[in-house]
C-alpha positions as a LaTeX table, in Angstrom:
\begin{tabular}{lrrr}
\hline
Residue & $x$ (\AA) & $y$ (\AA) & $z$ (\AA) \\
\hline
Unk1 & $-26.00$ & 14.63 & 23.68 \\
Unk2 & $-23.24$ & 15.02 & 21.63 \\
Unk3 & $-20.79$ & 12.26 & 21.51 \\
Unk4 & $-17.12$ & 13.14 & 22.57 \\
Unk5 & $-15.38$ & 9.85 & 22.07 \\
Unk6 & $-16.22$ & 6.60 & 19.68 \\
Unk7 & $-14.10$ & 3.42 & 20.56 \\
Unk8 & $-13.81$ & 0.05 & 18.72 \\
Unk9 & $-12.63$ & $-2.88$ & 20.87 \\
Unk10 & $-10.35$ & $-4.88$ & 18.72 \\
Unk11 & $-11.08$ & $-8.04$ & 20.73 \\
Unk12 & $-14.69$ & $-7.96$ & 19.87 \\
Unk13 & $-14.19$ & $-6.40$ & 15.75 \\
Unk14 & $-14.34$ & $-9.18$ & 13.32 \\
Unk15 & $-13.65$ & $-6.60$ & 10.32 \\
Unk16 & $-16.88$ & $-6.98$ & 8.40 \\
Unk17 & $-17.08$ & $-3.32$ & 7.42 \\
Unk18 & $-20.52$ & $-2.04$ & 8.30 \\
Unk19 & $-19.10$ & 0.69 & 10.52 \\
Unk20 & $-17.18$ & 1.81 & 7.36 \\
Unk21 & $-20.07$ & 1.74 & 5.14 \\
Unk22 & $-22.16$ & 3.59 & 7.27 \\
Unk23 & $-20.05$ & 5.74 & 8.76 \\
Unk24 & $-16.98$ & 6.10 & 6.16 \\
Unk25 & $-16.03$ & 9.67 & 7.91 \\
Unk26 & $-15.48$ & 7.97 & 11.13 \\
Unk27 & $-14.28$ & 4.41 & 10.42 \\
Unk28 & $-11.65$ & 2.50 & 8.65 \\
Unk29 & $-10.54$ & $-1.31$ & 8.19 \\
Unk30 & $-6.73$ & $-1.97$ & 8.00 \\
Unk31 & $-5.78$ & $-5.23$ & 8.52 \\
Unk32 & $-8.85$ & $-6.69$ & 9.05 \\
Unk33 & $-9.66$ & $-4.77$ & 11.80 \\
Unk34 & $-12.35$ & $-1.34$ & 12.12 \\
Unk35 & $-10.47$ & 1.70 & 13.63 \\
Unk36 & $-11.82$ & 4.98 & 14.24 \\
Unk37 & $-10.30$ & 7.43 & 12.02 \\
Unk38 & $-8.68$ & 11.02 & 13.30 \\
Unk39 & $-11.25$ & 13.83 & 11.89 \\
Unk40 & $-14.25$ & 11.32 & 13.26 \\
Unk41 & $-15.97$ & 14.39 & 14.55 \\
Unk42 & $-16.59$ & 15.25 & 10.70 \\
Unk43 & $-19.04$ & 12.51 & 10.54 \\
Unk44 & $-22.68$ & 13.40 & 11.32 \\
Unk45 & $-23.44$ & 11.88 & 14.88 \\
Unk46 & $-26.57$ & 9.83 & 13.04 \\
Unk47 & $-24.09$ & 7.78 & 10.83 \\
Unk48 & $-21.98$ & 6.77 & 13.51 \\
Unk49 & $-24.69$ & 5.64 & 15.99 \\
Unk50 & $-26.28$ & 3.33 & 12.47 \\
Unk51 & $-22.62$ & 2.32 & 12.62 \\
Unk52 & $-23.03$ & 1.29 & 16.33 \\
Unk53 & $-26.02$ & $-0.37$ & 15.82 \\
Unk54 & $-25.27$ & $-1.99$ & 12.55 \\
Unk55 & $-22.08$ & $-3.71$ & 14.20 \\
Unk56 & $-22.92$ & $-7.50$ & 14.52 \\
Unk57 & $-20.38$ & $-7.72$ & 17.20 \\
Unk58 & $-21.08$ & $-4.49$ & 19.47 \\
Unk59 & $-17.94$ & $-3.61$ & 19.11 \\
Unk60 & $-18.07$ & $-0.31$ & 18.78 \\
Unk61 & $-18.59$ & 2.28 & 21.80 \\
Unk62 & $-20.08$ & 6.17 & 21.66 \\
Unk63 & $-19.53$ & 7.96 & 24.86 \\
Unk64 & $-21.36$ & 10.98 & 25.26 \\
Unk65 & $-20.87$ & 14.32 & 26.99 \\
\hline
\end{tabular}
């Protein structure tokens, strides 16, 4: 399935930066929290899923078509 949407729950995010390390085209840290970047679609799905799995607080949600 193709990824349709990626979200970061700001209430859960602790800003550890693992998502940005694994998927720098999809995530960026701002003010101590991770945000989904505009153009995240340019990141590989594999990297986005790896970033999701690396999140220690499960703040990343992936919605697939």
